[in-house]
TILUM-646451 format. One record per residue (C-alpha): residue in one letter; z, y negated, x negated. Coordinates in nm, 3 decimals. Layout:
N
+------+---------+---------+---------+
: rest :      zz :      yy :      xx :
+------+---------+---------+---------+
:    A :       Z :       Y :       X :
...
+------+---------+---------+---------+
//
This chain:
185
+------+---------+---------+---------+
: rest :      zz :      yy :      xx :
+------+---------+---------+---------+
:    M :   7.126 : -14.747 :  -7.900 :
:    I :   6.947 : -14.415 :  -7.867 :
:    N :   7.066 : -14.169 :  -7.606 :
:    L :   7.070 : -13.811 :  -7.724 :
:    V :   6.886 : -13.600 :  -7.468 :
:    T :   7.004 : -13.259 :  -7.589 :
:    K :   7.285 : -13.123 :  -7.803 :
:    H :   7.028 : -13.001 :  -8.059 :
:    L :   6.947 : -13.350 :  -8.183 :
:    R :   7.154 : -13.463 :  -8.480 :
:    P :   7.172 : -13.797 :  -8.659 :
:    V :   7.045 : -13.767 :  -9.016 :
:    V :   7.048 : -14.029 :  -9.290 :
:    F :   6.786 : -14.020 :  -9.567 :
:    V :   6.808 : -14.249 :  -9.867 :
:    Q :   6.475 : -14.358 : -10.010 :
:    G :   6.505 : -14.597 : -10.301 :
:    M :   6.718 : -14.881 : -10.171 :
:    N :   6.631 : -14.820 :  -9.804 :
:    I :   6.853 : -14.612 :  -9.577 :
:    H :   6.680 : -14.455 :  -9.277 :
:    R :   6.867 : -14.303 :  -8.986 :
:    H :   6.684 : -14.033 :  -8.794 :
:    F :   6.762 : -13.823 :  -8.492 :
:    V :   6.586 : -13.494 :  -8.532 :
:    D :   6.602 : -13.135 :  -8.421 :
:    R :   6.825 : -12.903 :  -8.634 :
:    T :   6.542 : -12.669 :  -8.734 :
:    F :   6.331 : -12.965 :  -8.839 :
:    I :   6.616 : -13.088 :  -9.060 :
:    H :   6.617 : -12.761 :  -9.255 :
:    I :   6.239 : -12.759 :  -9.301 :
:    C :   6.231 : -13.125 :  -9.407 :
:    A :   6.524 : -13.079 :  -9.645 :
:    I :   6.316 : -12.825 :  -9.836 :
:    C :   6.005 : -13.043 :  -9.836 :
:    W :   6.206 : -13.357 :  -9.916 :
:    R :   6.326 : -13.211 : -10.246 :
:    I :   5.982 : -13.093 : -10.353 :
:    V :   5.757 : -13.373 : -10.231 :
:    P :   5.945 : -13.706 : -10.209 :
:    I :   5.637 : -13.877 : -10.059 :
:    I :   5.685 : -13.697 :  -9.728 :
:    K :   5.854 : -13.927 :  -9.478 :
:    V :   6.052 : -13.792 :  -9.192 :
:    I :   5.914 : -13.928 :  -8.866 :
:    E :   6.168 : -14.161 :  -8.712 :
:    I :   6.253 : -14.107 :  -8.349 :
:    E :   6.324 : -14.436 :  -8.178 :
:    R :   6.288 : -14.595 :  -7.840 :
:    G :   6.297 : -14.264 :  -7.655 :
:    S :   5.989 : -14.112 :  -7.821 :
:    I :   6.013 : -13.737 :  -7.866 :
:    M :   5.878 : -13.543 :  -8.160 :
:    T :   5.687 : -13.256 :  -8.008 :
:    F :   5.660 : -12.912 :  -8.156 :
:    S :   5.295 : -12.976 :  -8.244 :
:    R :   5.394 : -13.285 :  -8.447 :
:    K :   5.658 : -13.086 :  -8.633 :
:    L :   5.410 : -12.806 :  -8.698 :
:    F :   5.148 : -13.053 :  -8.821 :
:    L :   5.396 : -13.217 :  -9.060 :
:    V :   5.510 : -12.884 :  -9.203 :
:    A :   5.152 : -12.749 :  -9.231 :
:    S :   5.029 : -13.063 :  -9.405 :
:    S :   5.327 : -13.046 :  -9.643 :
:    L :   5.240 : -12.690 :  -9.736 :
:    V :   4.878 : -12.787 :  -9.797 :
:    V :   4.990 : -13.063 : -10.032 :
:    L :   5.227 : -12.824 : -10.212 :
:    S :   4.965 : -12.552 : -10.253 :
:    A :   4.709 : -12.801 : -10.384 :
:    A :   4.940 : -12.905 : -10.668 :
:    P :   4.797 : -12.783 : -10.998 :
:    A :   4.976 : -12.519 : -11.199 :
:    V :   5.138 : -12.623 : -11.525 :
:    A :   4.852 : -12.698 : -11.763 :
:    G :   4.912 : -12.618 : -12.126 :
:    D :   4.850 : -12.833 : -12.431 :
:    A :   4.723 : -12.642 : -12.735 :
:    A :   4.848 : -12.910 : -12.979 :
:    K :   5.203 : -12.880 : -12.844 :
:    G :   5.163 : -12.502 : -12.844 :
:    E :   5.074 : -12.508 : -13.214 :
:    K :   5.400 : -12.691 : -13.289 :
:    L :   5.597 : -12.448 : -13.072 :
:    F :   5.428 : -12.153 : -13.243 :
:    K :   5.619 : -12.236 : -13.561 :
:    R :   5.916 : -12.061 : -13.397 :
:    C :   5.697 : -11.756 : -13.338 :
:    A :   5.559 : -11.761 : -13.693 :
:    A :   5.884 : -11.615 : -13.826 :
:    C :   5.781 : -11.280 : -13.675 :
:    H :   5.407 : -11.315 : -13.596 :
:    S :   5.102 : -11.399 : -13.804 :
:    L :   4.778 : -11.563 : -13.690 :
:    D :   4.577 : -11.381 : -13.958 :
:    A :   4.396 : -11.067 : -13.844 :
:    G :   4.547 : -10.753 : -13.993 :
:    V :   4.862 : -10.926 : -14.122 :
:    N :   5.157 : -10.783 : -13.930 :
:    K :   5.515 : -10.895 : -13.976 :
:    V :   5.814 : -10.791 : -13.763 :
:    G :   5.577 : -10.850 : -13.470 :
:    P :   5.203 : -10.778 : -13.455 :
:    S :   4.936 : -11.025 : -13.562 :
:    L :   4.850 : -11.259 : -13.274 :
:    A :   4.497 : -11.331 : -13.397 :
:    G :   4.274 : -11.281 : -13.092 :
:    S :   4.572 : -11.171 : -12.885 :
:    F :   4.476 : -11.350 : -12.563 :
:    G :   4.289 : -11.102 : -12.342 :
:    R :   4.366 : -10.810 : -12.573 :
:    E :   4.443 : -10.466 : -12.431 :
:    C :   4.796 : -10.348 : -12.501 :
:    G :   4.879 : -10.163 : -12.820 :
:    T :   4.550 : -10.225 : -13.002 :
:    V :   4.663 : -10.403 : -13.322 :
:    E :   4.584 : -10.170 : -13.610 :
:    G :   4.863 : -10.090 : -13.851 :
:    Y :   5.144 : -10.212 : -13.627 :
:    K :   5.417 :  -9.975 : -13.511 :
:    Y :   5.496 : -10.071 : -13.150 :
:    G :   5.839 : -10.011 : -12.999 :
:    K :   5.910 :  -9.742 : -12.739 :
:    G :   5.937 :  -9.996 : -12.457 :
:    Y :   5.599 : -10.149 : -12.535 :
:    L :   5.435 :  -9.807 : -12.564 :
:    A :   5.585 :  -9.700 : -12.228 :
:    A :   5.434 : -10.010 : -12.068 :
:    C :   5.101 :  -9.942 : -12.242 :
:    E :   5.083 :  -9.602 : -12.074 :
:    K :   5.054 :  -9.789 : -11.743 :
:    G :   4.805 : -10.027 : -11.904 :
:    F :   4.796 : -10.405 : -11.911 :
:    T :   4.607 : -10.690 : -12.072 :
:    A :   4.765 : -10.989 : -12.246 :
:    D :   4.628 : -11.238 : -11.995 :
:    E :   4.785 : -11.562 : -11.873 :
:    A :   4.985 : -11.400 : -11.591 :
:    F :   5.125 : -11.129 : -11.817 :
:    L :   5.209 : -11.365 : -12.104 :
:    T :   5.380 : -11.614 : -11.871 :
:    D :   5.628 : -11.348 : -11.758 :
:    Y :   5.650 : -11.177 : -12.099 :
:    L :   5.741 : -11.495 : -12.287 :
:    K :   6.016 : -11.572 : -12.033 :
:    D :   6.178 : -11.229 : -12.069 :
:    P :   5.994 : -10.963 : -12.272 :
:    S :   6.218 : -10.668 : -12.180 :
:    A :   6.210 : -10.750 : -11.808 :
:    K :   5.829 : -10.769 : -11.809 :
:    L :   5.792 : -10.440 : -11.998 :
:    S :   6.035 : -10.276 : -11.755 :
:    E :   5.833 : -10.409 : -11.461 :
:    V :   5.504 : -10.279 : -11.601 :
:    A :   5.647 :  -9.942 : -11.712 :
:    G :   5.834 :  -9.887 : -11.387 :
:    S :   6.154 :  -9.800 : -11.572 :
:    K :   6.409 :  -9.991 : -11.781 :
:    Q :   6.257 : -10.065 : -12.121 :
:    R :   6.354 : -10.281 : -12.417 :
:    S :   6.123 : -10.500 : -12.617 :
:    K :   6.152 : -10.548 : -12.992 :
:    M :   6.097 : -10.917 : -12.920 :
:    A :   6.432 : -11.079 : -12.847 :
:    F :   6.295 : -11.437 : -12.843 :
:    K :   6.248 : -11.602 : -12.501 :
:    L :   6.091 : -11.931 : -12.399 :
:    K :   6.276 : -12.097 : -12.113 :
:    K :   6.055 : -12.391 : -12.012 :
:    D :   5.737 : -12.328 : -11.812 :
:    S :   5.567 : -12.615 : -11.996 :
:    D :   5.646 : -12.456 : -12.336 :
:    I :   5.511 : -12.122 : -12.217 :
:    A :   5.190 : -12.284 : -12.091 :
:    D :   5.150 : -12.469 : -12.422 :
:    V :   5.192 : -12.155 : -12.634 :
:    I :   4.948 : -11.961 : -12.414 :
:    E :   4.693 : -12.242 : -12.442 :
:    F :   4.734 : -12.232 : -12.821 :
:    L :   4.692 : -11.852 : -12.829 :
:    K :   4.365 : -11.888 : -12.635 :
:    T :   4.225 : -12.085 : -12.930 :
:    Q :   4.316 : -11.819 : -13.188 :
+------+---------+---------+---------+
//
């Protein structure tokens, strides 16, 4: 049996596969590990047994190494082939042929394009307000824009704006795929 030295130590049970581990850890450490545990299941909580004490430096090392692992994780990489399939939804309003505008502007060569530069397309007021501030259709912009076009235009313009584009992509993987496809056009 383990004697609890202070009132700050709490028994915690973690379930890993079929194994159940019982740990006695500091309250603050529980909160930090609970966050890391959800994100990186590989991280094991150090078990405190036989009177050994987890020092602050051990806790700090565990948290710091967890953050290094988390920051080294690659961003969502897109797949142009999947993006081409997803683009069929976009094709109702956008063309991939230069100079052919539909409800939305032609997306031929759109990746890296300065805002409002498609000839013959009448942009909406919200898009034009954002263009006054200036932006480029790069990966960071498109990631936010495809999630919520009006919110992104409002952010860039600095005031509430509406986009003509009502379509939104919800999944980060779908957004990355469509952006990767647009890079090839």
